[in-house]
TORKOLTI-987972 format. One record per residue (C-alpha): x, y, z; residue number from 1. Coordinates in steps of 0.5 Angstrom, whole numbers, plus 500, padded with zeros to 3 digits. Each point is the difference from the previous one (the first is absolute). Example, Ala and Ser with C-alpha at 12.3 -4.5 7.8 and 13.67 -1.06 7.14 Angstrom:
residues 2
525,491,516,1
502,507,498,2
//
This chain:
residues 372
615,335,886,1
501,493,501,2
493,496,501,3
500,496,507,4
497,494,500,5
497,497,505,6
502,492,502,7
495,496,502,8
500,492,502,9
495,496,504,10
501,495,506,11
497,492,500,12
499,495,505,13
497,496,505,14
498,501,507,15
500,494,504,16
498,496,507,17
509,500,503,18
497,493,504,19
495,497,495,20
503,502,494,21
493,502,497,22
498,506,496,23
497,505,503,24
493,503,496,25
498,507,500,26
506,503,504,27
501,506,499,28
508,503,498,29
502,507,500,30
505,504,497,31
503,506,504,32
505,506,500,33
501,502,506,34
495,502,503,35
495,500,494,36
497,494,496,37
502,499,493,38
496,494,498,39
496,495,503,40
497,492,498,41
496,494,502,42
502,494,499,43
496,495,496,44
497,493,502,45
506,498,499,46
505,504,504,47
502,504,494,48
501,507,499,49
502,505,495,50
502,507,500,51
501,504,494,52
503,506,497,53
504,503,506,54
506,504,500,55
506,497,501,56
504,502,506,57
500,497,508,58
493,499,504,59
497,497,506,60
496,493,499,61
494,499,504,62
496,495,500,63
493,499,505,64
495,495,501,65
496,498,506,66
502,495,505,67
508,501,498,68
505,505,503,69
502,505,494,70
505,499,495,71
505,505,499,72
507,501,496,73
503,507,500,74
506,499,495,75
496,498,494,76
503,502,493,77
496,500,494,78
503,500,493,79
498,504,494,80
497,496,494,81
499,493,503,82
496,496,504,83
503,500,507,84
498,493,505,85
500,500,506,86
497,495,505,87
496,502,506,88
499,494,506,89
496,503,507,90
500,497,506,91
492,499,504,92
500,505,505,93
499,498,508,94
494,504,500,95
493,495,497,96
494,503,497,97
494,496,501,98
495,498,494,99
496,506,497,100
493,499,504,101
494,502,497,102
497,508,501,103
508,501,502,104
501,507,498,105
507,502,495,106
502,506,501,107
505,503,494,108
503,507,501,109
501,503,493,110
504,506,499,111
496,506,498,112
501,505,495,113
504,505,503,114
496,507,503,115
503,507,500,116
499,503,506,117
501,508,499,118
504,498,495,119
505,496,503,120
498,492,499,121
498,496,506,122
506,495,502,123
500,494,495,124
496,494,501,125
494,502,503,126
496,495,501,127
492,498,498,128
497,493,503,129
497,494,495,130
496,495,503,131
497,494,498,132
495,494,503,133
501,493,497,134
493,498,500,135
498,503,494,136
504,506,499,137
495,505,500,138
500,502,508,139
505,506,501,140
502,503,507,141
502,508,502,142
502,501,506,143
497,494,503,144
493,502,496,145
497,494,496,146
498,503,493,147
497,496,493,148
503,502,494,149
497,498,493,150
505,496,497,151
506,498,500,152
504,505,496,153
505,506,503,154
494,505,496,155
495,498,506,156
506,502,505,157
497,504,506,158
504,506,502,159
500,504,506,160
503,507,500,161
503,502,506,162
502,507,497,163
496,504,495,164
506,499,493,165
498,500,493,166
505,496,495,167
504,503,494,168
502,495,493,169
506,502,497,170
503,498,494,171
504,496,504,172
498,500,507,173
495,501,504,174
499,504,506,175
495,501,506,176
499,508,503,177
498,501,506,178
494,505,500,179
501,502,508,180
506,503,503,181
503,494,504,182
506,502,505,183
507,495,501,184
504,502,505,185
507,502,497,186
504,497,506,187
504,494,496,188
496,494,501,189
496,496,495,190
493,500,499,191
495,496,496,192
493,504,499,193
494,495,498,194
497,503,495,195
494,494,498,196
500,493,500,197
497,496,496,198
496,493,500,199
498,495,495,200
499,493,500,201
505,495,497,202
500,493,496,203
504,495,505,204
502,494,495,205
504,494,502,206
505,497,496,207
504,493,499,208
505,497,496,209
500,492,504,210
505,497,495,211
506,505,503,212
496,502,507,213
495,497,504,214
498,507,503,215
494,504,498,216
502,508,500,217
495,506,501,218
500,506,497,219
496,506,499,220
498,503,494,221
497,507,499,222
497,502,493,223
501,507,498,224
505,502,504,225
503,506,496,226
494,504,502,227
502,501,507,228
506,504,497,229
505,497,503,230
507,501,501,231
506,496,499,232
503,497,506,233
499,495,506,234
495,497,502,235
499,496,508,236
496,495,500,237
496,498,507,238
497,493,502,239
495,499,506,240
503,507,502,241
507,498,500,242
505,503,495,243
503,494,494,244
503,504,495,245
501,505,495,246
500,500,493,247
500,505,494,248
495,504,495,249
502,502,493,250
495,505,499,251
503,500,493,252
498,494,499,253
494,498,495,254
498,494,503,255
492,501,502,256
501,495,506,257
504,501,507,258
502,494,503,259
502,499,507,260
503,495,503,261
496,498,507,262
504,493,500,263
499,492,501,264
494,498,503,265
499,492,503,266
493,500,500,267
500,498,493,268
502,494,497,269
503,496,494,270
503,494,498,271
504,499,493,272
501,492,499,273
500,495,494,274
494,497,497,275
503,492,500,276
494,497,497,277
501,504,494,278
507,499,499,279
502,497,494,280
506,498,496,281
501,497,493,282
505,497,495,283
497,503,493,284
505,498,495,285
507,503,502,286
497,505,505,287
497,500,507,288
493,504,502,289
499,502,507,290
493,502,503,291
501,504,505,292
495,503,505,293
499,504,506,294
495,501,505,295
499,508,504,296
496,499,506,297
498,507,503,298
496,501,506,299
497,506,504,300
501,500,507,301
497,507,501,302
493,501,502,303
500,506,495,304
500,498,492,305
506,502,497,306
504,502,493,307
506,495,498,308
504,500,494,309
504,493,499,310
506,500,496,311
502,494,497,312
505,497,493,313
500,495,496,314
507,499,496,315
502,503,492,316
505,497,495,317
505,504,495,318
502,493,498,319
496,497,493,320
501,493,503,321
497,502,506,322
492,501,500,323
496,503,506,324
492,500,500,325
496,503,505,326
494,495,500,327
496,503,505,328
500,506,505,329
493,501,502,330
497,507,501,331
508,503,500,332
503,506,496,333
504,497,495,334
507,504,498,335
503,496,495,336
506,504,499,337
502,498,507,338
496,494,502,339
497,504,506,340
493,497,503,341
496,505,504,342
494,499,504,343
496,506,503,344
495,497,505,345
495,503,506,346
500,495,505,347
493,500,505,348
502,499,507,349
503,492,502,350
500,499,492,351
505,495,497,352
501,500,493,353
505,495,495,354
502,502,495,355
504,496,494,356
505,501,494,357
502,494,495,358
505,500,494,359
505,495,497,360
508,501,498,361
502,496,494,362
507,499,499,363
506,495,497,364
501,494,503,365
507,502,500,366
498,507,503,367
501,499,508,368
495,506,502,369
499,501,507,370
491,502,500,371
496,502,506,372
//
């Protein structure tokens, strides 16, 4: 017998704003085969996405982000054994969303494990609800009733059982078994059976890369989400009671944190500008040495304390004749392989902070370098 070897490819690209030509951070990129989700990922802070190890063939490519019209390409073909490239442009939606306000409730509908009713699986996509509160991530609601949680992890999720059930765990699957007989009409219609609802606190974190985009993006992060026993599938996101988009959960993802994008928030201001006072340019023998400095100002105009991650980057050189030295990047996490700088801050209401970093570049006089 001849063995059949599956062939795989990957998909890379960037998601950008059609009008501004700026990257869209934390957008959801999904691959479908027909109506079945096949793979998904989220763009990074610079709008790049990468979906690995996908069987070759025809797919529907979707991109979704709050505040933009959904993007869809129904005729995407992935070749095997190579990186396939596809850049996505998204148009701003005519429907505008107000900025996130204090105590605004964000709701994420997540696909629960499929229960069996009388031996017959209930309709795929039965939804549970996860709700969080922006102020401190510890206030949760169940059907409008306020509940105090004990911590900020999914292990402390509060669960309400609407139908008595027990969970059976197999080697490769999970199953809810209904302990009390439950009837579903045999009239050919689709029915959704609500088995249980889980509510849990989340961490709200802002992200910004002012070098590329002055906007600030908000995401809700759910830690230890795998204890919720979710199926892989589409999730629906609601903002201030309005449906704002969809994403996808890969239940096989080994990550301990599930991140859900909630869009831009204009209540946080960020500005990046050069520090002219520290700029210096000298001729040293046959070389030129330039010193570059940047100031990043961030202000929280909201009346709630926030967490925010700010990313920037200093240049790297792979030529022996060009030397780059990072002089100062106070309190930043530094990745020397990529030059990435990350500040993780907490800002009180109306608080402003100024960050700065300084680096120098030494290069031969004959080199025509454009240094930022």
